[in-house]
C-alpha positions in Angstrom: 190.0 99.2 108.6 192.5 102.0 109.0 195.6 102.5 106.8 197.7 105.2 105.2 198.4 103.3 102.0 196.1 100.7 100.4 198.0 97.7 99.0 197.7 97.3 95.2 196.0 94.4 93.6 198.2 92.6 91.1 196.9 92.4 87.5 194.7 89.4 87.1 193.9 89.1 90.8 190.2 89.1 91.5 189.1 91.1 94.5 186.5 89.5 96.7 183.4 90.9 98.4 180.0 89.7 99.4 177.6 92.4 98.3 174.6 90.9 100.1 176.5 91.1 103.4 177.3 94.7 102.8 173.8 96.0 102.5 170.6 94.0 103.0 168.2 96.9 102.9 166.2 98.2 99.9 168.1 99.2 96.8 166.6 102.0 94.6 165.2 101.0 91.2 164.2 102.9 88.1 160.6 102.9 89.3 161.7 104.6 92.5 163.4 107.3 90.4 160.2 108.0 88.4 158.3 108.2 91.8 160.9 110.6 93.1 160.5 112.8 90.0 156.8 113.2 90.8 157.7 114.2 94.3 160.2 116.9 93.4 158.3 118.2 90.3 156.3 120.8 92.4 159.5 122.1 93.9 162.2 122.0 91.3 162.3 122.5 87.5 164.5 120.4 85.2 168.0 122.0 84.9 169.5 122.9 81.5 171.5 120.4 79.5 174.0 122.4 77.5 176.0 121.2 74.4 178.9 123.7 74.3 180.7 124.0 70.9 183.9 125.0 72.8 184.0 121.8 74.8 183.3 119.7 71.7 186.3 121.4 69.9 188.6 120.7 72.9 187.5 117.2 73.6 186.7 115.8 70.1 183.2 114.5 71.1 179.7 115.8 71.7 179.6 116.9 75.3 176.4 117.5 77.2 176.8 119.4 80.5 174.0 118.9 83.1 173.8 122.2 85.0 172.9 121.1 88.5 174.8 124.2 89.7 171.6 126.1 88.8 169.5 124.3 91.4 168.2 126.6 94.2 170.9 125.2 96.5 173.6 125.3 93.8 173.9 121.5 93.7 172.2 118.3 92.6 171.7 116.9 96.2 168.6 119.0 96.7 166.7 116.4 94.6 167.5 113.7 97.2 166.7 115.9 100.2 163.2 116.6 99.0 162.6 112.9 98.1 163.8 111.7 101.5 161.9 114.3 103.5 158.7 113.5 101.7 159.0 109.9 102.9 159.3 110.7 106.6 156.3 110.4 108.8 154.8 113.4 110.5 156.2 112.2 113.8 159.7 111.9 112.4 159.5 115.4 110.9 158.2 116.7 114.3 161.3 115.3 116.0 163.6 117.1 113.6 166.4 115.8 111.4 170.2 115.8 111.8 172.8 115.4 109.1 176.5 115.8 108.5 177.8 117.6 105.5 180.5 119.6 103.9 177.7 121.8 102.5 175.7 120.5 99.6 174.0 117.6 101.3 173.3 119.9 104.3 171.7 122.5 102.0 169.5 119.8 100.5 168.3 118.7 104.0 167.8 122.3 105.1 165.8 123.1 101.9 163.6 120.1 102.2 163.1 120.6 106.0 161.8 124.1 105.2 159.3 122.8 102.7 158.0 120.1 105.1 158.1 122.2 108.3 160.9 120.2 110.1 163.7 121.5 112.2 167.1 120.7 110.7 170.5 120.6 112.4 173.6 120.2 110.2 177.0 119.3 111.4 179.9 120.6 109.4 183.7 120.3 109.8 185.4 122.9 111.9 186.8 124.7 108.8 183.9 124.5 106.3 183.1 126.2 103.1 181.5 129.3 104.6 179.6 130.1 101.5 177.7 126.8 102.0 177.3 127.4 105.8 175.7 130.8 105.2 173.3 129.3 102.6 172.2 126.6 105.1 171.6 129.2 107.8 169.5 131.2 105.4 167.4 128.1 104.8 166.8 127.9 108.5 169.2 125.1 109.6 171.1 125.2 112.8 174.8 124.7 112.1 177.2 122.9 114.5 180.9 122.9 113.7 182.6 119.9 115.0 185.4 117.6 113.7 188.5 118.1 111.7 186.9 116.7 108.6 183.7 115.3 107.2 184.1 111.8 108.8 184.6 113.2 112.3 181.6 115.5 112.0 179.6 112.6 110.5 180.2 110.6 113.7 179.4 113.6 115.9 176.1 114.1 114.1 175.0 110.5 114.7 175.7 110.8 118.4 173.8 114.0 118.6 170.8 112.5 116.9 170.8 109.5 119.2 171.1 111.7 122.3 168.3 114.1 121.2 165.9 111.5 119.7 166.0 113.1 116.3 165.9 111.5 112.8 169.5 111.0 111.6 170.0 111.2 107.8 172.9 109.2 106.4 174.6 111.0 103.6 175.0 107.9 101.4 173.1 104.9 102.9 169.7 106.4 102.1 167.8 104.8 99.1 165.5 107.8 98.9 168.4 110.2 98.6 169.8 108.1 95.7 166.4 107.8 94.0 166.0 111.6 94.2 169.4 112.6 92.8 169.0 110.0 90.1 166.3 112.1 88.5 169.1 114.3 87.1 170.4 111.4 85.1 166.9 110.6 84.1 166.5 114.0 82.5 169.8 113.5 80.7 168.8 110.1 79.3 165.4 111.4 78.1 167.1 114.3 76.3 169.9 112.2 74.7 168.7 108.6 74.3 171.8 107.6 72.3 174.2 108.7 75.1 177.5 106.6 75.0 178.9 107.6 78.4 178.4 109.8 81.5 181.0 111.1 83.9 179.9 111.7 87.4 181.8 113.0 90.5 181.9 110.7 93.5 182.4 111.4 97.1 180.0 109.4 99.2 178.5 108.0 96.0 174.8 109.0 95.8 175.2 110.8 92.4 177.1 108.0 90.8 174.7 105.4 92.2 171.9 107.3 90.7 173.6 107.4 87.3 174.1 103.7 87.4 170.5 102.9 88.4 169.0 105.0 85.7 171.7 104.8 83.0 172.1 101.0 83.1 168.3 100.4 83.4 167.6 102.5 80.3 170.7 101.5 78.3 172.8 98.7 79.5 175.5 99.6 77.1 176.1 103.1 78.4 179.5 103.6 80.2 179.0 105.1 83.6 182.3 106.5 85.0 182.9 107.9 88.4 185.6 110.6 89.1 187.1 111.1 92.5 189.9 113.3 93.8 193.2 111.4 94.1 193.8 112.9 97.5 190.6 111.3 98.9 190.2 107.9 97.1 188.1 106.0 99.6 185.3 105.1 97.2 187.8 104.3 94.4 189.9 102.0 96.6 186.9 100.4 98.1 185.5 99.6 94.6 188.8 98.5 93.3 189.5 96.1 96.1 185.9 95.2 96.8 186.4 95.9 100.5 185.0 98.9 102.4 187.9 101.0 103.5 188.4 103.8 105.9 191.4 105.9 105.1 193.2 108.2 107.5 193.3 111.3 105.4 191.3 113.2 102.7 193.6 115.7 101.1 191.8 117.8 98.5 190.5 121.3 98.2 187.2 119.9 96.7 185.3 119.4 99.9 182.3 117.8 98.1 184.4 114.7 97.4 186.6 114.8 100.5 185.4 111.6 102.3 187.6 109.1 103.9 185.2 106.2 104.0 183.4 103.8 101.7 179.7 103.2 102.4 177.6 100.1 102.2 174.7 101.0 100.0 176.8 102.7 97.3 179.1 99.7 97.3 176.1 97.4 96.9 175.1 99.3 93.8 178.4 100.3 92.3 180.7 97.3 92.7 178.8 95.2 90.0 177.4 98.1 88.0 179.7 101.0 87.4 182.1 100.7 84.5 185.0 102.5 86.1 186.0 104.9 88.8 189.0 107.0 88.2 191.1 109.6 90.0 192.1 113.1 89.1 194.4 115.6 90.8 193.5 118.9 92.4 195.4 120.6 89.5 193.1 118.8 87.0 190.1 119.8 89.0 191.1 123.5 88.9 191.8 123.3 85.2 188.3 121.8 84.8 186.8 124.7 86.8 188.4 127.2 84.5 187.6 125.3 81.3 183.9 125.0 82.4 183.8 128.7 83.1 185.4 129.6 79.8 183.4 127.3 77.5 180.0 127.3 79.2 179.9 130.4 81.4 179.0 128.0 84.2 180.7 128.1 87.6 181.6 124.7 89.0 183.0 124.0 92.5 185.9 121.5 92.7 183.7 118.5 93.1 181.3 119.8 90.5 184.1 119.9 87.9 185.3 116.4 88.5 183.3 114.9 85.7 184.8 117.2 83.2 188.3 116.6 84.6 187.7 112.9 84.1 186.5 113.2 80.6 189.4 115.4 79.6 191.8 112.7 80.9 190.0 110.0 78.9 189.0 112.1 75.9 190.8 109.9 73.3 188.6 107.0 74.2 185.4 108.9 73.4 186.3 110.7 70.1 183.1 111.3 68.1 180.8 109.9 70.8 178.0 111.4 72.9 179.2 112.0 76.4 177.4 113.7 79.4 179.2 115.4 82.2 177.4 116.0 85.5 178.1 119.5 86.7 177.0 118.6 90.2 177.6 121.8 92.1 178.6 125.4 91.7 179.2 126.5 95.3 182.7 127.7 94.8 184.2 130.3 97.1 185.9 133.4 95.7 189.1 132.3 97.4 189.1 128.9 95.6 188.3 130.6 92.3 191.2 133.0 92.8 193.5 130.2 93.6 192.5 128.4 90.4 193.0 131.6 88.3 196.4 132.2 89.8 197.7 128.6 89.6 196.1 127.0 86.5 195.1 127.7 82.9 192.2 126.2 81.0 193.0 123.3 78.6 
C-alpha cells in the first residue's frame, strides 16, 4: 500500500486488523528471553543503568538510562544478532548470511558471524553512516551499497540471498532477534522492579517488541511507549490504523529509525500490547542528543536519543514516577554531532 499521506482516523473510530493473519509464525515469550540471556552471557556483559540527577531535575521524575551505546558494536542489536546466529544450523552458517541495515543491525550480524565462523554480507543504502560501515568492515563483513534508502537495500539483500543460496536475515520478522534484544529490558526490570514506564525508540520494531514481551510479562501495569521520528512514521501509522503501511519517504537524519514499512511480527506483538507510539521531530532528537551528553556524559545517535526525546515531550505525565529510557545506540558521526551543536541547545 503506497501513499504520501495517511488518512487520519476520526476520534472514536476503531481501526481493524486481523493479527493472526499478519503473522502465523512463532512469537517470542519471556522464556525465550531468559534462554537468549544464557546464549549471550559468554559474549556480552550487562550494560550500565544510570540514574542521572541532572535528568531527574529537568524531567521531574526518576530517570533510568540503559546504556546500550556501550555495547561492543555501540548498539543494543548485537544481543539479537548473537541469539539469532546461535540458532542457525552448521549448514546455514556455512552458506553464509545476508542482511540489510543502516548500520546497527548489520554490526550485530557481523559481530555474531565472527563469533560463529560465518561469512556475512550486509547491504546498506548508497549514502550510509560511514562510521557504521567501517565498523562492520572491521568485524569482517562484506558491504554492498545499493538503494536510495533502507527499504530499497532491504529488497536488494533478499534478492541477493536467494540468488546465492545464503541465509537471509530479516531485520524485524525474526523471533530470535527480538528475544535477544529483549534481554536489555530484562536487565532494567530486574534492577528496577517498580518501574512505571519505559520509553523505547522504534524503527523496525525489535527493541520495542522486546520491551513489551518482557515489561508486560513481568509487570502488566508498566507503560511501554515507543518513540519514532515524525519524518519516518511507518510503524506509528501502521499501529494507529492497524494496517501495515508502506510509505513513500523516510525523512529524518536518524538513520536507525528511518524505515518506510511496517512489519508483520512487530505488528503482531505491538498492536495489542504497546501502550502508545509517539512521534518526535528531528529538532527534538537533536536536543535529546545534547541533553543526554550534558547530563550523563553518554553519546547517543539520533535513534538512540529518541526515548529521551519522547519522555521530555510527555514529562508532565510522569512527575514523581520511575521511568526508564533505552539509549539504544551511540554510533553518531562527528558531522551529525556538529550539526546538533550548531542548531540546537539542551533543554
